[in-house]
C-alpha positions as CSV (number, residue, x, y, z in Angstrom):
1,M,11.9,-195.8,-19.2
2,T,12.2,-191.8,-19.9
3,Q,13.1,-190.5,-23.5
4,Q,16.9,-189.1,-23.4
5,E,17.4,-185.6,-25.2
6,P,20.0,-185.7,-27.9
7,V,23.5,-184.9,-26.9
8,S,24.8,-182.6,-29.8
9,G,28.1,-182.6,-30.3
10,A,29.0,-185.3,-27.5
11,A,30.6,-188.5,-27.7
12,M,28.3,-191.8,-27.6
13,T,26.2,-191.4,-24.0
14,G,26.3,-194.4,-22.1
15,I,23.6,-196.4,-22.1
16,S,23.4,-199.1,-19.4
17,R,22.3,-203.1,-20.9
18,R,19.8,-203.2,-18.4
19,T,17.9,-199.9,-19.6
20,L,18.9,-201.1,-23.5
21,F,17.9,-204.8,-23.5
22,T,16.7,-206.5,-20.3
23,G,14.6,-203.4,-19.0
24,A,13.4,-203.4,-22.5
25,A,12.4,-206.9,-22.6
26,A,10.2,-207.1,-19.9
27,L,7.7,-204.2,-21.0
28,G,6.8,-206.1,-23.7
29,G,4.9,-204.8,-27.0
30,L,5.0,-200.9,-27.7
31,G,6.7,-200.6,-24.7
32,L,9.8,-201.1,-25.7
33,L,9.2,-198.0,-28.0
34,T,11.5,-196.2,-25.5
35,P,14.6,-194.2,-27.4
36,I,17.1,-195.7,-25.8
37,L,20.3,-194.4,-27.3
38,S,20.9,-190.6,-28.0
39,A,23.2,-188.7,-30.1
40,C,25.8,-191.2,-31.4
41,G,28.4,-189.1,-32.3
42,S,29.6,-185.8,-32.5
43,S,29.3,-182.2,-34.2
44,T,32.0,-183.4,-36.8
45,G,29.9,-185.0,-38.8
46,S,32.5,-187.3,-39.8
47,A,31.9,-190.3,-42.3
48,P,30.2,-193.8,-41.0
49,T,33.2,-195.7,-39.1
50,G,32.4,-198.3,-41.3
51,S,33.1,-198.4,-45.4
52,A,30.2,-197.1,-46.8
53,P,28.8,-199.7,-49.3
54,T,30.1,-200.3,-53.0
55,G,28.7,-197.6,-55.5
56,S,27.2,-195.0,-52.9
57,A,27.7,-191.9,-53.2
58,A,29.8,-190.4,-50.1
59,I,27.6,-189.7,-47.3
60,G,28.1,-188.4,-44.1
61,S,30.8,-185.1,-45.0
62,A,28.5,-182.2,-43.8
63,A,28.9,-181.2,-40.3
64,G,25.3,-182.4,-38.1
65,I,24.6,-185.2,-40.5
66,G,21.5,-187.0,-39.0
67,S,20.9,-183.4,-37.0
68,G,17.2,-184.4,-35.9
69,K,16.8,-187.5,-37.8
70,T,16.3,-190.6,-35.9
71,I,17.1,-194.3,-37.4
72,G,14.8,-197.4,-35.8
73,V,16.5,-200.4,-35.1
74,S,13.8,-203.9,-34.8
75,L,16.1,-206.7,-33.3
76,N,14.0,-210.2,-33.6
77,G,15.1,-211.1,-30.0
78,L,17.4,-210.7,-27.3
79,V,20.6,-212.9,-27.1
80,E,23.9,-211.6,-27.2
81,Y,23.8,-212.2,-30.8
82,T,21.7,-209.0,-31.5
83,R,23.5,-207.1,-29.1
84,Y,26.1,-207.6,-31.7
85,V,23.9,-206.5,-34.4
86,A,22.9,-202.9,-32.6
87,E,26.9,-202.9,-32.4
88,G,27.2,-202.5,-35.7
89,V,24.6,-200.1,-36.2
90,A,26.3,-197.6,-33.6
91,K,29.7,-198.2,-35.6
92,V,28.2,-196.5,-38.4
93,L,26.5,-194.0,-36.7
94,D,29.7,-193.1,-34.4
95,G,30.7,-189.3,-35.3
96,T,27.2,-188.2,-36.6
97,S,24.1,-186.6,-35.0
98,Y,21.0,-189.0,-35.6
99,N,19.1,-190.4,-32.7
100,L,18.5,-194.3,-32.2
101,K,15.8,-196.1,-31.0
102,I,16.2,-200.2,-30.5
103,V,13.2,-202.7,-29.8
104,Q,13.2,-206.1,-29.4
105,A,10.5,-208.7,-30.3
106,N,11.4,-211.5,-28.1
107,F,11.0,-213.6,-31.1
108,D,7.0,-212.9,-31.2
109,V,5.7,-212.2,-34.4
110,Q,3.0,-210.1,-33.3
111,T,5.5,-208.4,-31.3
112,E,7.8,-207.6,-33.9
113,L,5.1,-205.7,-36.3
114,K,3.7,-203.7,-33.5
115,N,7.5,-202.8,-32.9
116,L,8.1,-201.9,-36.5
117,E,4.5,-200.0,-37.0
118,S,5.2,-198.1,-34.3
119,L,8.7,-197.1,-35.3
120,I,7.3,-195.8,-38.4
121,S,5.0,-193.7,-36.9
122,Q,6.6,-191.6,-35.1
123,G,8.5,-190.6,-38.0
124,V,12.2,-192.4,-38.2
125,A,14.1,-191.2,-40.9
126,G,15.3,-195.4,-41.7
127,L,14.4,-198.4,-40.8
128,V,17.2,-201.2,-39.2
129,V,15.2,-204.7,-39.4
130,L,16.6,-208.3,-37.9
131,P,13.7,-210.2,-39.2
132,N,11.5,-212.8,-37.4
133,T,9.6,-213.8,-40.0
134,V,9.7,-212.9,-43.3
135,D,5.9,-212.6,-44.0
136,T,5.2,-209.9,-40.5
137,V,8.4,-207.8,-41.8
138,L,7.1,-207.9,-45.0
139,S,4.2,-206.3,-44.4
140,A,5.8,-203.5,-41.9
141,V,8.7,-202.7,-44.6
142,K,5.5,-202.3,-47.6
143,Q,4.3,-199.4,-44.9
144,A,7.9,-197.8,-44.4
145,K,8.2,-197.9,-47.8
146,S,5.0,-195.8,-48.5
147,A,5.8,-193.6,-45.5
148,G,9.1,-192.9,-47.7
149,I,11.2,-194.2,-45.0
150,P,14.7,-196.6,-46.2
151,T,14.7,-199.9,-44.8
152,G,18.4,-201.9,-44.3
153,I,17.4,-205.5,-43.7
154,A,20.1,-207.2,-41.4
155,L,19.5,-210.8,-42.2
156,W,18.9,-211.6,-45.7
157,A,19.3,-215.2,-47.2
158,A,17.9,-215.1,-50.9
159,P,16.2,-213.1,-53.2
160,G,12.2,-212.6,-51.7
161,P,9.3,-210.7,-51.5
162,L,11.0,-208.4,-49.3
163,D,13.6,-207.2,-51.9
164,E,11.3,-204.8,-53.8
165,Y,10.9,-202.5,-50.5
166,A,14.3,-202.4,-49.0
167,K,17.1,-199.7,-49.6
168,G,19.7,-202.7,-48.8
169,V,20.7,-206.2,-47.2
170,A,23.2,-208.0,-45.3
171,H,23.4,-211.0,-47.2
172,V,24.3,-214.2,-45.4
173,D,24.7,-217.3,-47.6
174,S,22.6,-219.8,-45.5
175,V,22.9,-222.3,-48.1
176,G,26.4,-222.0,-48.8
177,G,26.4,-221.7,-45.0
178,G,24.3,-225.2,-44.8
179,R,27.2,-226.5,-47.4
180,L,29.9,-225.7,-45.4
181,I,28.7,-226.9,-42.2
182,G,28.1,-230.2,-44.1
183,D,31.6,-230.8,-46.4
184,W,33.2,-230.0,-42.7
185,L,31.5,-232.7,-41.0
186,K,32.4,-235.3,-44.3
187,K,35.9,-234.6,-43.5
188,N,36.3,-234.5,-39.5
189,A,33.1,-236.0,-37.9
190,K,32.2,-240.0,-37.9
191,P,29.4,-240.4,-40.4
192,G,26.0,-241.9,-38.4
193,K,22.7,-240.0,-37.4
194,V,22.7,-236.2,-36.8
195,V,20.1,-234.1,-34.8
196,V,19.3,-230.5,-36.5
197,V,18.5,-227.6,-34.2
198,Q,16.9,-225.0,-36.1
199,G,16.4,-221.4,-35.1
200,V,12.9,-220.5,-36.1
201,V,10.8,-221.7,-39.3
202,G,10.0,-218.9,-41.5
203,Q,12.9,-216.6,-41.4
204,G,14.1,-218.3,-44.5
205,F,17.2,-218.7,-42.4
206,S,16.9,-221.9,-41.0
207,E,15.1,-223.2,-44.0
208,R,18.0,-222.4,-46.8
209,I,21.0,-223.7,-43.9
210,D,18.9,-227.4,-44.1
211,Q,18.3,-227.1,-47.9
212,G,22.2,-226.4,-48.2
213,L,23.1,-229.3,-45.6
214,D,20.9,-231.5,-47.0
215,E,22.2,-231.1,-50.5
216,S,26.2,-231.7,-49.2
217,L,25.2,-234.9,-46.8
218,K,23.5,-236.5,-49.6
219,G,24.7,-239.9,-49.8
220,S,27.6,-239.8,-47.2
221,G,26.1,-241.8,-44.3
222,F,25.3,-238.8,-42.4
223,Q,21.5,-239.7,-41.6
224,I,19.2,-236.3,-40.0
225,V,16.8,-238.3,-37.8
226,L,15.5,-235.2,-36.0
227,R,15.6,-231.7,-37.3
228,E,13.3,-228.8,-35.1
229,Q,13.0,-225.6,-33.9
230,G,14.9,-224.5,-31.2
231,Y,13.6,-220.7,-31.5
232,F,17.3,-219.5,-30.5
233,D,16.9,-220.4,-27.3
234,R,19.4,-222.5,-25.2
235,S,16.9,-224.5,-23.0
236,K,14.6,-225.1,-26.1
237,A,17.4,-226.4,-28.2
238,V,18.9,-228.8,-25.0
239,G,15.2,-230.1,-25.1
240,V,15.6,-231.1,-28.8
241,V,18.6,-232.7,-28.0
242,E,17.4,-234.3,-25.0
243,R,14.4,-235.8,-26.9
244,A,16.6,-237.1,-29.7
245,L,19.1,-238.8,-27.7
246,Q,16.1,-240.4,-25.8
247,A,14.9,-241.8,-29.7
248,H,17.9,-242.3,-30.9
249,P,21.3,-242.6,-28.6
250,D,23.3,-243.4,-31.1
251,V,23.3,-239.9,-32.6
252,T,26.9,-239.0,-33.9
253,T,26.4,-235.2,-35.0
254,V,24.4,-232.3,-33.4
255,V,24.2,-229.3,-35.2
256,S,22.6,-226.3,-34.1
257,Y,22.0,-223.1,-35.9
258,A,22.8,-220.2,-33.7
259,A,25.5,-220.1,-30.9
260,A,22.8,-218.8,-28.6
261,M,21.7,-222.5,-28.7
262,G,25.0,-224.1,-29.2
263,N,26.0,-222.8,-25.8
264,G,23.5,-224.4,-24.0
265,V,24.3,-227.9,-26.2
266,S,27.3,-227.3,-25.3
267,A,27.0,-227.2,-21.8
268,Y,24.4,-230.2,-21.7
269,L,27.0,-232.1,-23.3
270,K,29.6,-231.6,-20.8
271,Q,27.1,-231.5,-18.2
272,N,26.3,-235.0,-18.9
273,D,30.0,-236.1,-19.6
274,I,29.2,-236.6,-23.5
275,K,32.2,-236.7,-25.8
276,N,31.4,-239.0,-28.5
277,I,29.0,-236.6,-30.3
278,T,30.3,-234.4,-33.0
279,H,28.9,-230.5,-31.8
280,V,28.5,-228.6,-34.8
281,T,26.9,-224.8,-34.6
282,S,26.5,-221.4,-36.5
283,D,27.8,-218.0,-35.8
284,A,29.3,-216.9,-33.2
285,D,29.3,-215.2,-29.6
286,A,31.7,-214.5,-26.9
287,E,30.7,-217.6,-24.6
288,M,31.0,-219.8,-27.4
289,L,34.5,-219.0,-28.4
290,T,35.1,-220.8,-24.8
291,W,33.6,-224.4,-26.0
292,L,35.2,-224.2,-29.2
293,G,37.9,-226.6,-29.8
294,T,36.4,-228.3,-26.4
295,P,35.2,-231.6,-26.8
296,Y,31.5,-230.2,-27.0
297,L,31.8,-227.9,-29.6
298,A,33.6,-228.8,-32.6
299,A,33.5,-226.0,-35.0
300,T,31.0,-223.3,-36.0
301,R,30.6,-221.5,-39.3
302,Y,30.8,-218.3,-38.5
303,Y,29.8,-215.0,-39.7
304,S,29.8,-211.6,-37.7
305,A,26.6,-210.2,-36.5
306,A,27.9,-207.1,-36.3
307,E,29.2,-206.9,-40.0
308,T,25.1,-207.5,-40.6
309,G,24.4,-204.1,-38.5
310,V,27.2,-202.8,-40.3
311,L,26.0,-203.2,-44.0
312,A,22.3,-202.7,-43.5
313,T,22.8,-199.6,-41.8
314,E,25.3,-198.0,-44.0
315,A,22.7,-199.0,-46.8
316,V,20.0,-196.6,-44.4
317,R,22.2,-193.8,-44.3
318,A,23.2,-193.7,-48.1
319,A,19.7,-193.7,-49.1
320,I,18.6,-190.8,-46.1
321,E,21.7,-188.7,-47.1
322,G,21.3,-188.8,-51.0
323,G,23.5,-191.3,-51.9
324,N,23.2,-195.0,-54.0
325,P,23.5,-197.7,-51.5
326,T,23.6,-201.0,-52.7
327,F,21.3,-203.6,-52.5
328,K,23.0,-207.1,-51.8
329,N,25.9,-206.6,-49.8
330,T,27.3,-210.3,-48.9
331,V,28.6,-211.2,-45.3
332,F,32.2,-213.1,-45.1
333,Q,31.8,-216.8,-43.6
334,D,34.1,-219.6,-43.2
335,M,34.3,-222.7,-41.0
336,M,35.7,-221.8,-37.5
337,T,37.3,-224.2,-35.0
338,G,39.6,-223.8,-32.2
339,E,43.2,-223.8,-34.5
340,N,42.0,-220.9,-36.4
341,K,39.1,-218.8,-34.3
342,D,41.6,-215.9,-33.9
343,S,42.7,-215.6,-37.4
344,I,39.1,-215.5,-38.7
345,V,37.8,-212.9,-36.3
346,A,41.0,-210.7,-37.0
347,K,39.7,-210.5,-40.3
348,S,36.0,-210.5,-39.8
349,P,35.3,-208.8,-36.0
350,M,32.6,-210.7,-34.2
351,S,31.5,-208.0,-32.4
352,Y,32.2,-203.8,-31.8
353,P,33.9,-203.6,-28.0
354,E,35.3,-200.3,-28.3
355,Y,30.8,-200.0,-27.9
356,E,30.2,-202.6,-25.6
357,G,30.1,-199.8,-22.7
358,K,27.8,-197.6,-24.6
359,L,25.5,-200.3,-25.2
360,T,26.1,-201.9,-22.1
361,D,26.5,-201.4,-18.3
362,L,29.6,-199.0,-17.4
């Protein structure tokens, strides 16, 4: 992979998905740190496409805003969710002259830290981070703050040690999300044994969904009999469900904490003609929408990955450009079913398809 020169005064250049993600993933470690999206914008220097965070000063009004500056994006792994986060970042940088470097860590903490440290050492002007684990990211954002590099966190569940080092966060209320799932199940599903497929324990994301779900289901007749990590991997998630059904063939509900895993669970249920289990997942991607409303996926706790990228990047831009970024920026969430999915996506877009051709195969 070779570095691309900034394209001043031109529209966002088209980069293949193979270059952006598949090829990068194959390299592993520090080999990921290749500039893969250049000059997201034009010479007009217009304000970001997404609205500025509340309380931020006007930014992006001067011609050539971001010229000569790079924003680094650290993704925790490679799934559709993370691609949507990248689309949200691209949306905010469109119409500017910022360069963009995107790396992903294959959900590996050591790779994540190396990626972040390398971006910092290369002198990026700002960082947008979708964390794998809080502890790993904490070390890096401390270094970034010491170097004068503002950081935006694209998945923030609750106050914690990252807060004093970040300029802004996309707040996904995961305790509230867990309650949403639990409350929906109590109204729409048969009480009984529940299997929970977590994401990665240590992010603070799964643990807080656990908290909200447990609070909602307490005393309801729903009993969680297995809770295990699926690492945002569809095959690992299926393995969790298979083991659970071997031990508890009378399971009535499966809750998977990400569409990347839920898609695999839905396919497994269909392949085995299992229609007596209520399956609920979290977040959304294009494949998940095709399962939603079938006997294999009843609902999702919906929020937009792209919105998290927008909010975190807007905070970073505000900090770089002399604005006053709002720290806590709340991400919309609600329970989505086959009946209401169109209206919810219209309210809170799942992705920004206008950038798909810029980040994927043309």
